[in-house]
C-alpha positions as CSV (number, residue, x, y, z in Angstrom):
1,M,47.4,273.2,173.1
2,S,49.2,275.5,175.3
3,E,52.1,273.8,177.7
4,L,50.0,273.5,181.1
5,S,49.9,271.4,183.7
6,T,49.9,267.7,183.2
7,T,47.9,267.0,187.0
8,T,45.0,264.8,185.9
9,L,43.5,265.2,189.8
10,F,44.2,267.5,192.4
11,D,46.4,266.8,195.7
12,K,43.9,267.3,198.1
13,P,41.5,270.3,197.0
14,D,39.8,272.0,200.3
15,A,36.1,270.1,199.7
16,K,34.9,272.4,202.3
17,L,35.5,275.7,200.9
18,G,34.4,274.1,197.2
19,S,31.4,273.0,198.3
20,Q,31.2,276.8,200.0
21,V,31.7,278.5,197.0
22,H,29.6,276.1,195.3
23,A,26.1,276.9,196.8
24,A,26.8,279.9,197.5
25,A,27.2,280.9,193.7
26,T,24.6,282.0,191.5
27,I,25.3,279.3,188.1
28,V,24.6,280.0,184.6
29,D,25.7,277.6,182.1
30,G,26.2,279.8,179.1
31,L,25.0,276.8,176.6
32,Q,23.7,273.2,176.8
33,I,21.8,271.5,174.0
34,N,20.0,268.9,175.4
35,N,17.3,266.6,174.9
36,W,15.4,267.8,177.7
37,D,13.1,266.2,180.2
38,R,12.5,266.2,183.7
39,N,15.8,263.7,184.4
40,V,17.9,266.1,182.6
41,L,16.4,269.0,184.7
42,E,17.2,267.0,187.8
43,E,21.2,266.5,186.3
44,L,21.1,271.1,186.4
45,R,19.4,270.9,190.3
46,A,22.1,268.0,191.3
47,G,25.0,270.2,189.6
48,G,24.0,273.4,191.6
49,I,22.9,275.4,188.1
50,S,20.1,278.3,188.7
51,G,20.1,279.6,185.0
52,V,20.8,278.1,181.6
53,N,20.5,279.0,177.6
54,A,19.0,275.6,176.0
55,T,19.3,275.5,172.8
56,C,15.5,275.3,170.5
57,A,16.5,275.5,167.7
58,V,19.8,275.0,164.8
59,W,18.0,274.1,161.6
60,E,14.5,274.4,162.2
61,G,13.1,277.2,159.7
62,P,10.4,279.4,161.5
63,A,7.5,276.8,161.6
64,D,9.6,274.1,163.3
65,T,10.6,276.2,165.6
66,L,7.4,277.4,167.1
67,K,6.0,273.6,167.8
68,A,9.8,273.2,169.5
69,I,9.3,276.5,171.4
70,G,5.5,274.6,172.0
71,D,7.3,271.7,173.4
72,W,9.1,274.0,176.4
73,Y,5.9,275.6,177.6
74,Q,4.7,271.7,178.0
75,L,7.8,271.1,179.7
76,A,8.2,273.6,181.9
77,A,4.1,273.4,182.2
78,K,4.7,269.6,183.7
79,N,7.8,269.9,186.1
80,P,6.8,273.5,187.5
81,D,8.7,272.4,190.9
82,L,11.9,272.3,188.3
83,M,12.2,275.1,186.0
84,V,11.1,278.3,185.1
85,L,11.2,280.0,181.7
86,A,12.9,282.9,181.9
87,Q,13.1,286.4,180.4
88,T,15.2,288.2,182.2
89,S,18.0,287.5,185.1
90,E,16.1,288.5,187.9
91,E,14.4,285.5,187.3
92,I,17.0,283.3,187.3
93,R,18.1,284.6,190.7
94,Q,15.3,284.0,191.8
95,A,15.2,280.5,190.5
96,K,18.3,280.3,192.9
97,I,16.6,281.0,195.5
98,D,13.4,278.7,194.7
99,Q,15.6,275.6,194.0
100,R,14.5,275.8,190.8
101,I,16.4,276.2,186.8
102,A,15.3,279.4,185.1
103,V,15.5,278.4,181.8
104,L,16.5,281.0,178.4
105,L,15.5,279.6,174.9
106,G,18.0,280.2,173.2
107,F,19.1,279.7,168.6
108,Q,22.5,277.8,167.7
109,N,21.4,279.8,164.0
110,T,19.4,282.2,162.6
111,S,17.6,280.2,160.6
112,S,14.4,280.2,162.9
113,F,13.5,283.9,161.6
114,G,13.6,282.6,158.2
115,D,14.5,286.1,155.5
116,D,12.3,288.1,157.6
117,F,14.0,290.7,159.8
118,R,10.3,290.9,162.5
119,M,10.4,287.3,162.9
120,V,13.2,288.6,165.7
121,E,10.8,290.8,167.4
122,V,8.2,287.6,167.2
123,F,10.4,284.7,168.4
124,H,11.7,287.1,171.5
125,R,8.2,287.6,172.6
126,L,8.0,284.2,172.7
127,G,10.8,284.3,175.3
128,V,14.1,283.8,173.3
129,K,16.8,285.6,174.1
130,V,19.7,284.3,173.0
131,A,20.4,283.8,168.6
132,Q,23.9,282.6,167.4
133,L,24.0,284.3,164.1
134,T,25.6,281.1,161.9
135,Y,26.2,277.2,162.1
136,N,29.0,276.0,161.5
137,I,27.8,276.8,157.2
138,Q,26.9,280.1,155.2
139,N,23.5,281.7,155.9
140,L,21.8,285.0,154.8
141,V,23.4,286.4,158.0
142,G,27.0,285.8,157.7
143,G,29.8,282.9,157.4
144,A,30.4,280.3,159.4
145,C,33.3,278.6,161.3
146,Y,33.8,276.1,158.8
147,E,33.0,277.8,155.4
148,P,37.2,277.8,153.8
149,E,35.4,281.4,153.0
150,D,34.2,284.0,155.4
151,S,31.6,286.2,153.6
152,G,31.6,288.5,156.7
153,L,28.6,290.2,157.8
154,T,26.0,290.6,155.1
155,R,23.2,293.5,154.8
156,F,20.6,291.4,156.1
157,G,23.2,290.3,159.0
158,R,23.1,293.9,159.9
159,T,19.0,294.3,159.9
160,I,19.0,291.1,162.4
161,V,21.8,292.7,164.6
162,S,20.2,295.9,164.5
163,E,17.1,294.3,165.4
164,M,18.4,291.7,168.3
165,N,19.4,295.3,169.5
166,R,16.9,296.7,169.6
167,V,14.5,294.0,171.6
168,G,17.1,292.8,173.5
169,M,18.1,289.8,172.1
170,L,21.8,288.3,173.1
171,I,24.1,287.7,169.8
172,D,26.1,284.5,170.2
173,L,29.8,283.9,167.9
174,S,30.1,280.9,168.9
175,H,30.1,279.0,165.5
176,V,30.2,281.9,163.5
177,G,33.2,283.1,161.3
178,N,35.8,285.3,162.6
179,R,35.6,287.5,159.4
180,T,31.7,287.9,160.7
181,S,32.2,287.8,163.8
182,L,34.4,291.2,163.6
183,D,31.9,292.6,161.6
184,A,29.2,291.9,164.1
185,V,30.9,293.3,166.9
186,E,31.7,296.6,165.2
187,A,27.9,296.7,163.9
188,S,26.0,295.4,167.2
189,V,25.8,298.9,169.8
190,A,25.2,296.3,172.4
191,P,27.8,293.8,174.2
192,I,28.0,290.1,172.1
193,A,29.2,286.5,173.4
194,I,31.2,284.2,172.4
195,T,28.5,281.8,174.6
196,H,30.5,278.0,174.4
197,S,34.2,278.4,172.1
198,N,37.8,278.3,173.6
199,P,41.1,280.7,172.6
200,T,43.2,279.0,169.6
201,W,46.0,278.7,171.4
202,F,44.2,276.3,173.7
203,V,42.6,274.3,171.0
204,E,43.7,274.1,166.9
205,N,39.8,274.1,166.2
206,P,37.9,275.6,163.7
207,R,35.2,276.1,166.4
208,N,37.6,278.0,168.4
209,K,38.1,281.6,168.7
210,P,41.8,283.1,167.9
211,D,42.5,286.0,170.0
212,E,41.8,288.9,167.6
213,V,38.2,287.6,167.7
214,I,37.6,286.9,171.8
215,R,39.2,290.7,172.7
216,A,37.2,292.4,169.7
217,V,33.9,291.0,171.8
218,T,35.6,291.3,175.4
219,D,36.8,294.9,174.9
220,A,33.1,295.8,173.8
221,G,32.2,294.6,176.4
222,G,31.5,291.0,176.1
223,M,31.9,287.5,177.4
224,L,33.9,284.4,176.5
225,G,31.7,281.1,177.8
226,C,34.5,278.4,178.1
227,C,33.7,275.3,176.5
228,L,33.4,271.5,178.0
229,Y,32.5,269.7,174.5
230,P,35.3,267.6,173.8
231,L,36.2,268.7,170.5
232,V,37.4,272.1,171.6
233,I,38.9,271.5,174.9
234,G,41.4,268.3,172.9
235,G,39.3,265.8,173.7
236,K,38.7,263.5,176.8
237,K,42.5,263.0,178.0
238,T,42.7,266.6,178.6
239,T,42.5,267.3,182.1
240,L,40.6,269.6,184.6
241,D,43.9,271.4,185.7
242,Q,44.5,272.0,181.9
243,F,41.1,273.7,181.5
244,C,41.0,275.3,184.8
245,Q,44.7,276.8,184.2
246,M,43.5,277.9,181.0
247,I,40.4,280.0,182.2
248,A,42.7,281.8,184.7
249,R,44.9,282.9,182.0
250,L,41.8,284.3,180.5
251,V,41.0,286.1,183.9
252,D,44.8,287.4,183.5
253,E,44.6,288.9,180.3
254,L,40.6,289.8,179.4
255,G,39.7,290.6,182.4
256,P,37.7,288.9,185.7
257,E,34.5,290.0,184.9
258,R,34.6,288.5,180.9
259,V,34.7,285.3,181.2
260,G,31.6,282.2,182.0
261,L,31.1,278.8,181.1
262,G,29.1,277.7,178.2
263,S,29.0,273.8,178.6
264,D,28.0,272.6,175.4
265,C,26.1,269.7,177.5
266,T,24.4,266.7,175.2
267,R,22.5,264.8,177.0
268,N,19.8,262.3,176.6
269,W,20.4,262.3,172.7
270,D,20.9,259.4,170.0
271,T,23.6,258.9,167.4
272,E,20.9,260.1,164.7
273,Y,21.2,263.5,166.1
274,V,24.8,263.9,166.2
275,G,24.2,263.3,162.2
276,Y,21.6,265.7,162.4
277,L,23.3,268.1,164.0
278,R,26.4,268.4,161.4
279,N,24.5,267.7,158.6
280,G,21.1,269.5,158.7
281,R,19.4,269.5,155.7
282,W,22.2,270.8,153.4
283,Q,24.0,267.7,152.9
284,A,24.0,263.6,153.3
285,E,25.2,262.1,156.1
286,G,28.7,261.2,155.0
287,E,30.7,258.0,154.8
288,T,31.4,257.0,158.3
289,K,28.9,257.8,160.3
290,A,28.8,260.8,163.4
291,T,29.3,259.7,166.8
292,W,29.1,261.7,169.7
293,P,32.7,262.5,171.1
294,E,34.1,260.5,174.4
295,W,34.0,263.3,177.4
296,P,36.7,263.7,179.7
297,E,35.8,261.6,183.0
298,W,36.1,264.9,185.0
299,F,33.0,266.2,183.2
300,V,30.2,264.4,181.5
301,G,27.5,266.3,182.4
302,P,25.9,269.2,184.2
303,E,26.0,267.2,187.9
304,D,29.8,267.8,187.6
305,F,29.7,271.7,188.3
306,P,31.1,271.2,191.6
307,R,34.1,269.8,189.9
308,L,34.6,272.7,188.4
309,T,34.3,275.0,191.2
310,D,36.8,272.9,193.2
311,G,39.2,272.9,190.4
312,L,39.2,276.7,189.3
313,L,39.6,277.5,193.0
314,K,42.9,275.0,193.3
315,V,44.6,276.6,190.5
316,G,44.6,280.1,192.2
317,L,41.2,281.5,191.9
318,D,39.7,284.3,194.4
319,E,36.0,283.3,195.5
320,T,34.4,286.5,194.0
321,T,36.0,285.6,190.5
322,V,35.1,281.9,191.1
323,R,31.4,283.3,191.3
324,G,32.0,285.1,188.6
325,V,32.8,283.1,185.9
326,L,30.4,280.2,187.3
327,G,27.6,282.5,186.6
328,E,27.7,286.2,187.6
329,N,29.3,287.5,184.9
330,W,26.4,286.1,183.0
331,L,23.9,287.5,184.9
332,N,25.4,290.9,184.3
333,L,26.2,290.8,180.6
334,F,21.9,289.6,180.9
335,D,21.4,292.4,182.7
336,D,22.7,295.0,180.0
337,V,21.4,293.3,176.8
338,F,18.7,292.0,177.9
339,T,16.9,295.9,178.3
340,G,17.3,296.2,174.9
341,R,18.7,299.6,172.9
342,E,17.6,302.5,170.9
343,V,18.8,301.7,167.6
């Protein structure tokens, strides 16, 4: 981790200012992968979140993904006072007014497309607005962050990128290998995103991104969603001050419009699911049973988003920049990408 302040708690943050900024902001989380139910939705509303990229598939193929989307339709039907399935940034802005959560369905892998590029449009029509190209291992599209050798974007991967550009589905590179990420930036005619990762200068981890990848994404009009998952922030010992100083440095280096948040919240899961996330169906679970990492005390779930607002103000970011990081930058990116591109 870089040499940042070791302050654990801020002296006396201006709680009134933080509350005002938080209430005024349209807050969008770049990614959450919860086991969704009404209680989790209540947590998001308590944290002031108006929009979220909600993972509905990771390892699932087309058939299982359809079932997962069906579950989301049912959840929305049963909780209309709390949520709406959204396909535009305007629906997120309206959800802010209505005090509801606008859910953008997202994939953390392209396994849901199988080997058929036409599935991109099919799932887009069903409401999927974001898809990560790979999840930790090589797939038909390209290489992943934990592969010892990154293949780069495959021929099929270039077709998928083109189709996602055409229909208006945001490309996500968070778990994607660095070579494949650079290939995707070059191939895409629309801006793309890293929805939930941090720079390797903050924490050296395969899930984080080197400057070369981050700058390629942001120079092409995309965004970095700074992630709160313990493995990519350095564990529970990392302080709110350190996390917010990281964001302040990124704002300075990349521009205030290129930085957002992607918490990677994992609410309401048991330990069996973390094993499934890490291993899918491609390998047996190892000798040591997988467990969830411990979150820092200042952020354990969506209800803690107001602390991030206070922290960002405390490190000296102005109110306009803080509102951008909290969600308005995501909205601007969605405005651009979701319209689709002629390819």
